[in-house]
ZADO-1210 file (C-alpha; in nm, 4 decimals, padded with zeros to 6 digits):
<atoms>
<atom x="-04.2817" y="-10.3045" z="03.9641" code="MET" pos="1"/>
<atom x="-03.9712" y="-10.4588" z="04.1176" code="THR" pos="2"/>
<atom x="-03.9231" y="-10.1445" z="04.3246" code="GLU" pos="3"/>
<atom x="-04.2665" y="-10.1892" z="04.4855" code="ILE" pos="4"/>
<atom x="-04.1912" y="-10.5505" z="04.5763" code="TYR" pos="5"/>
<atom x="-03.8513" y="-10.4532" z="04.7131" code="SER" pos="6"/>
<atom x="-04.0025" y="-10.1840" z="04.9323" code="LEU" pos="7"/>
<atom x="-04.2788" y="-10.4183" z="05.0500" code="ALA" pos="8"/>
<atom x="-04.0180" y="-10.6828" z="05.1346" code="THR" pos="9"/>
<atom x="-03.8125" y="-10.4280" z="05.3280" code="LEU" pos="10"/>
<atom x="-04.1131" y="-10.3051" z="05.5299" code="TRP" pos="11"/>
<atom x="-04.2414" y="-10.6575" z="05.5996" code="LEU" pos="12"/>
<atom x="-03.8917" y="-10.7614" z="05.7047" code="GLY" pos="13"/>
<atom x="-03.8779" y="-10.4688" z="05.9469" code="LEU" pos="14"/>
<atom x="-04.2195" y="-10.5676" z="06.0862" code="ALA" pos="15"/>
<atom x="-04.0997" y="-10.9257" z="06.1342" code="LEU" pos="16"/>
<atom x="-03.7828" y="-10.8027" z="06.3039" code="LEU" pos="17"/>
<atom x="-03.9914" y="-10.5851" z="06.5378" code="ALA" pos="18"/>
<atom x="-04.2132" y="-10.8791" z="06.6306" code="THR" pos="19"/>
<atom x="-03.9194" y="-11.1083" z="06.6999" code="LEU" pos="20"/>
<atom x="-03.7472" y="-10.8394" z="06.9073" code="LEU" pos="21"/>
<atom x="-04.0603" y="-10.7843" z="07.1149" code="SER" pos="22"/>
<atom x="-04.0734" y="-11.1550" z="07.1942" code="ILE" pos="23"/>
<atom x="-03.7018" y="-11.1797" z="07.2679" code="TRP" pos="24"/>
<atom x="-03.6846" y="-10.8625" z="07.4800" code="LEU" pos="25"/>
<atom x="-04.0278" y="-10.9175" z="07.6392" code="ARG" pos="26"/>
<atom x="-04.1517" y="-10.5686" z="07.5583" code="ILE" pos="27"/>
<atom x="-04.4744" y="-10.4512" z="07.3991" code="ALA" pos="28"/>
<atom x="-04.5030" y="-10.5184" z="07.0267" code="THR" pos="29"/>
<atom x="-04.6106" y="-10.1603" z="06.9614" code="ALA" pos="30"/>
<atom x="-04.2997" y="-10.0278" z="07.1341" code="MET" pos="31"/>
<atom x="-04.0658" y="-10.2571" z="06.9413" code="SER" pos="32"/>
<atom x="-04.2278" y="-10.1533" z="06.6116" code="GLU" pos="33"/>
<atom x="-04.1727" y="-09.7878" z="06.6931" code="ILE" pos="34"/>
<atom x="-03.8117" y="-09.8540" z="06.7902" code="ILE" pos="35"/>
<atom x="-03.7339" y="-10.0643" z="06.4811" code="VAL" pos="36"/>
<atom x="-03.8976" y="-09.8046" z="06.2560" code="GLY" pos="37"/>
<atom x="-03.6975" y="-09.5206" z="06.4079" code="THR" pos="38"/>
<atom x="-03.3682" y="-09.7086" z="06.3971" code="VAL" pos="39"/>
<atom x="-03.4342" y="-09.8253" z="06.0406" code="ALA" pos="40"/>
<atom x="-03.5059" y="-09.4696" z="05.9327" code="GLN" pos="41"/>
<atom x="-03.1810" y="-09.3512" z="06.0887" code="LEU" pos="42"/>
<atom x="-02.9598" y="-09.6318" z="05.9579" code="ILE" pos="43"/>
<atom x="-03.1114" y="-09.6896" z="05.6139" code="ILE" pos="44"/>
<atom x="-03.1604" y="-09.3169" z="05.5622" code="GLY" pos="45"/>
<atom x="-02.7976" y="-09.2468" z="05.6513" code="ALA" pos="46"/>
<atom x="-02.6497" y="-09.5314" z="05.4479" code="VAL" pos="47"/>
<atom x="-02.8745" y="-09.5468" z="05.1396" code="LEU" pos="48"/>
<atom x="-03.0508" y="-09.2116" z="05.1532" code="GLY" pos="49"/>
<atom x="-03.3995" y="-09.1094" z="05.2566" code="ALA" pos="50"/>
<atom x="-03.5567" y="-09.2326" z="04.9315" code="ALA" pos="51"/>
<atom x="-03.4538" y="-09.5927" z="05.0023" code="ALA" pos="52"/>
<atom x="-03.7506" y="-09.6415" z="05.2372" code="LEU" pos="53"/>
<atom x="-03.9956" y="-09.5007" z="04.9827" code="GLY" pos="54"/>
<atom x="-04.1609" y="-09.2733" z="05.2372" code="THR" pos="55"/>
<atom x="-04.2644" y="-09.0299" z="04.9642" code="ASP" pos="56"/>
<atom x="-04.4865" y="-09.2879" z="04.7908" code="GLN" pos="57"/>
<atom x="-04.8605" y="-09.2662" z="04.8526" code="SER" pos="58"/>
<atom x="-04.9099" y="-09.6363" z="04.9371" code="TRP" pos="59"/>
<atom x="-04.6355" y="-09.6198" z="05.2010" code="ILE" pos="60"/>
<atom x="-04.7974" y="-09.3083" z="05.3506" code="LYS" pos="61"/>
<atom x="-05.1322" y="-09.4913" z="05.3611" code="PHE" pos="62"/>
<atom x="-04.9803" y="-09.7967" z="05.5298" code="LEU" pos="63"/>
<atom x="-04.7927" y="-09.5769" z="05.7779" code="ALA" pos="64"/>
<atom x="-05.1126" y="-09.3939" z="05.8704" code="SER" pos="65"/>
<atom x="-05.3003" y="-09.7211" z="05.9092" code="THR" pos="66"/>
<atom x="-05.0113" y="-09.8623" z="06.1119" code="GLY" pos="67"/>
<atom x="-05.0251" y="-09.5664" z="06.3503" code="ALA" pos="68"/>
<atom x="-05.3902" y="-09.6448" z="06.4206" code="VAL" pos="69"/>
<atom x="-05.3130" y="-10.0150" z="06.4683" code="VAL" pos="70"/>
<atom x="-05.0227" y="-09.9338" z="06.7032" code="LEU" pos="71"/>
<atom x="-05.2557" y="-09.7206" z="06.9118" code="THR" pos="72"/>
<atom x="-05.5028" y="-10.0082" z="06.9272" code="PHE" pos="73"/>
<atom x="-05.2302" y="-10.2588" z="07.0198" code="LEU" pos="74"/>
<atom x="-05.1035" y="-10.0366" z="07.2984" code="ALA" pos="75"/>
<atom x="-05.4557" y="-10.0127" z="07.4378" code="GLY" pos="76"/>
<atom x="-05.5153" y="-10.3863" z="07.4012" code="ALA" pos="77"/>
<atom x="-05.2180" y="-10.4638" z="07.6252" code="GLU" pos="78"/>
<atom x="-05.3742" y="-10.2837" z="07.9213" code="LEU" pos="79"/>
<atom x="-05.5359" y="-10.4881" z="08.1966" code="ASP" pos="80"/>
<atom x="-05.8948" y="-10.3615" z="08.2380" code="PRO" pos="81"/>
<atom x="-05.9202" y="-10.4741" z="08.5999" code="GLN" pos="82"/>
<atom x="-05.6093" y="-10.2821" z="08.6981" code="VAL" pos="83"/>
<atom x="-05.7309" y="-09.9795" z="08.5028" code="MET" pos="84"/>
<atom x="-06.0625" y="-09.9811" z="08.6911" code="ARG" pos="85"/>
<atom x="-05.8918" y="-10.0249" z="09.0254" code="ARG" pos="86"/>
<atom x="-05.6171" y="-09.7661" z="08.9673" code="GLU" pos="87"/>
<atom x="-05.7943" y="-09.5233" z="08.7328" code="TRP" pos="88"/>
<atom x="-05.6697" y="-09.2056" z="08.9014" code="LYS" pos="89"/>
<atom x="-05.3040" y="-09.3037" z="08.8830" code="GLN" pos="90"/>
<atom x="-05.3437" y="-09.4368" z="08.5281" code="ALA" pos="91"/>
<atom x="-05.5061" y="-09.1127" z="08.4158" code="THR" pos="92"/>
<atom x="-05.2319" y="-08.8981" z="08.5672" code="ILE" pos="93"/>
<atom x="-04.9543" y="-09.1158" z="08.4215" code="VAL" pos="94"/>
<atom x="-05.1256" y="-09.1174" z="08.0813" code="GLY" pos="95"/>
<atom x="-05.1674" y="-08.7415" z="08.0722" code="LEU" pos="96"/>
<atom x="-04.8099" y="-08.6747" z="08.1808" code="VAL" pos="97"/>
<atom x="-04.6717" y="-08.9416" z="07.9448" code="ALA" pos="98"/>
<atom x="-04.8488" y="-08.7739" z="07.6546" code="PHE" pos="99"/>
<atom x="-04.8104" y="-08.4083" z="07.7478" code="THR" pos="100"/>
<atom x="-04.4416" y="-08.3989" z="07.8433" code="ALA" pos="101"/>
<atom x="-04.2992" y="-08.5527" z="07.5221" code="PRO" pos="102"/>
<atom x="-04.5516" y="-08.3627" z="07.3100" code="PHE" pos="103"/>
<atom x="-04.4552" y="-08.0274" z="07.4563" code="LEU" pos="104"/>
<atom x="-04.0840" y="-08.1129" z="07.4465" code="GLY" pos="105"/>
<atom x="-04.0878" y="-08.2198" z="07.0815" code="CYS" pos="106"/>
<atom x="-04.3071" y="-07.9247" z="06.9857" code="ALA" pos="107"/>
<atom x="-04.0662" y="-07.6856" z="07.1591" code="ALA" pos="108"/>
<atom x="-03.7636" y="-07.8371" z="06.9865" code="VAL" pos="109"/>
<atom x="-03.9399" y="-07.8306" z="06.6491" code="ALA" pos="110"/>
<atom x="-04.0583" y="-07.4717" z="06.6976" code="ARG" pos="111"/>
<atom x="-03.7464" y="-07.3126" z="06.8376" code="PHE" pos="112"/>
<atom x="-03.4586" y="-07.5214" z="06.7052" code="LEU" pos="113"/>
<atom x="-03.5706" y="-07.6522" z="06.3641" code="LEU" pos="114"/>
<atom x="-03.7393" y="-07.3349" z="06.2323" code="THR" pos="115"/>
<atom x="-03.4432" y="-07.1204" z="06.3398" code="HIS" pos="116"/>
<atom x="-03.1913" y="-07.3510" z="06.1760" code="GLY" pos="117"/>
<atom x="-03.0101" y="-07.4339" z="06.5001" code="ILE" pos="118"/>
<atom x="-03.0335" y="-07.8079" z="06.4315" code="ILE" pos="119"/>
<atom x="-03.1068" y="-07.9983" z="06.1118" code="THR" pos="120"/>
<atom x="-03.3800" y="-08.2534" z="06.0455" code="GLN" pos="121"/>
<atom x="-03.1254" y="-08.5351" z="06.0744" code="GLN" pos="122"/>
<atom x="-02.9997" y="-08.4065" z="06.4102" code="GLN" pos="123"/>
<atom x="-03.3607" y="-08.3869" z="06.5271" code="TYR" pos="124"/>
<atom x="-03.4087" y="-08.7527" z="06.4260" code="SER" pos="125"/>
<atom x="-03.1006" y="-08.8482" z="06.6272" code="TYR" pos="126"/>
<atom x="-03.2365" y="-08.6544" z="06.9241" code="LEU" pos="127"/>
<atom x="-03.5701" y="-08.8386" z="06.9059" code="ILE" pos="128"/>
<atom x="-03.3870" y="-09.1726" z="06.8812" code="ALA" pos="129"/>
<atom x="-03.1831" y="-09.0838" z="07.1894" code="ALA" pos="130"/>
<atom x="-03.4987" y="-08.9969" z="07.3826" code="VAL" pos="131"/>
<atom x="-03.6600" y="-09.3276" z="07.2844" code="ILE" pos="132"/>
<atom x="-03.3418" y="-09.5138" z="07.3746" code="GLY" pos="133"/>
<atom x="-03.3231" y="-09.3456" z="07.7125" code="SER" pos="134"/>
<atom x="-03.6713" y="-09.4728" z="07.7867" code="ALA" pos="135"/>
<atom x="-03.6101" y="-09.8273" z="07.6614" code="ILE" pos="136"/>
<atom x="-03.2628" y="-09.9120" z="07.7915" code="VAL" pos="137"/>
<atom x="-03.3467" y="-09.8787" z="08.1639" code="PRO" pos="138"/>
<atom x="-03.6560" y="-10.0941" z="08.1128" code="THR" pos="139"/>
<atom x="-03.4533" y="-10.3657" z="07.9436" code="LEU" pos="140"/>
<atom x="-03.1885" y="-10.3570" z="08.2170" code="ILE" pos="141"/>
<atom x="-03.4547" y="-10.3769" z="08.4875" code="ALA" pos="142"/>
<atom x="-03.6272" y="-10.6696" z="08.3149" code="ASN" pos="143"/>
<atom x="-03.3021" y="-10.8559" z="08.2637" code="ALA" pos="144"/>
<atom x="-03.1364" y="-10.8109" z="08.6015" code="PHE" pos="145"/>
<atom x="-03.3603" y="-10.6647" z="08.8686" code="PHE" pos="146"/>
<atom x="-03.7152" y="-10.7938" z="08.8179" code="LEU" pos="147"/>
<atom x="-03.7885" y="-11.0618" z="09.0779" code="PRO" pos="148"/>
<atom x="-03.8906" y="-11.3734" z="08.8897" code="ARG" pos="149"/>
<atom x="-04.1247" y="-11.4864" z="09.1666" code="HIS" pos="150"/>
<atom x="-04.3465" y="-11.1820" z="09.1045" code="LEU" pos="151"/>
<atom x="-04.3956" y="-11.2585" z="08.7377" code="MET" pos="152"/>
<atom x="-04.7159" y="-11.4292" z="08.6261" code="HIS" pos="153"/>
<atom x="-04.6716" y="-11.8005" z="08.5628" code="ARG" pos="154"/>
<atom x="-04.8846" y="-12.0006" z="08.3221" code="THR" pos="155"/>
<atom x="-05.0442" y="-12.3302" z="08.4196" code="GLU" pos="156"/>
<atom x="-04.7906" y="-12.5214" z="08.2064" code="VAL" pos="157"/>
<atom x="-04.4992" y="-12.3595" z="08.3917" code="GLU" pos="158"/>
<atom x="-04.6643" y="-12.4309" z="08.7270" code="ILE" pos="159"/>
<atom x="-04.7104" y="-12.7984" z="08.6378" code="GLU" pos="160"/>
<atom x="-04.3490" y="-12.8215" z="08.5277" code="ARG" pos="161"/>
<atom x="-04.2237" y="-12.6743" z="08.8572" code="VAL" pos="162"/>
<atom x="-04.4740" y="-12.8405" z="09.0907" code="GLU" pos="163"/>
<atom x="-04.5517" y="-13.2104" z="09.0389" code="PRO" pos="164"/>
<atom x="-04.9098" y="-13.3110" z="08.9703" code="ALA" pos="165"/>
<atom x="-05.1124" y="-13.3883" z="09.2814" code="GLY" pos="166"/>
<atom x="-04.9223" y="-13.1393" z="09.5001" code="VAL" pos="167"/>
<atom x="-05.1541" y="-12.8779" z="09.6475" code="ALA" pos="168"/>
<atom x="-05.0720" y="-12.5222" z="09.5559" code="ARG" pos="169"/>
<atom x="-05.1357" y="-12.2316" z="09.7898" code="THR" pos="170"/>
<atom x="-05.4033" y="-12.0960" z="09.5519" code="GLU" pos="171"/>
<atom x="-05.5999" y="-12.4224" z="09.5899" code="ASP" pos="172"/>
<atom x="-05.5918" y="-12.4266" z="09.9723" code="LEU" pos="173"/>
<atom x="-05.8153" y="-12.1234" z="10.0294" code="SER" pos="174"/>
</atoms>
């Protein structure tokens, strides 16, 4: 019974870490959960062995399957419906390419490299982590250094802090 509680504590700790990282790095929660899960699998699997995460247990498989559905929902919930309606053609093209390219790439690697023994399962995991990292690192650099702060959405509290009460804002003048 202690093993179940230990595994649950480990998984909940990873979920908490993913949430805190998404807040700190200002990225989507779904993306940070995927990243933390992948990195945890690589590190914990390499240090303690694959069984340390309990991925062979049925309740972990159930939670992972449910989590995949929730992650899909969270990713969809972060979309702005007005922008999607206005830019539906571009969003559709980007969505199709963003799904199709990694799918075909991973399927090709799995089909031609894994089944022929050219790379191992662990090397494949490292490859997937590198692909995810190559998508995340430029985004983090752009957010940290190159994103103009004046283009970011400001909340009413931030506006009041910057502009004293009673001062007309340009939005109010129209």
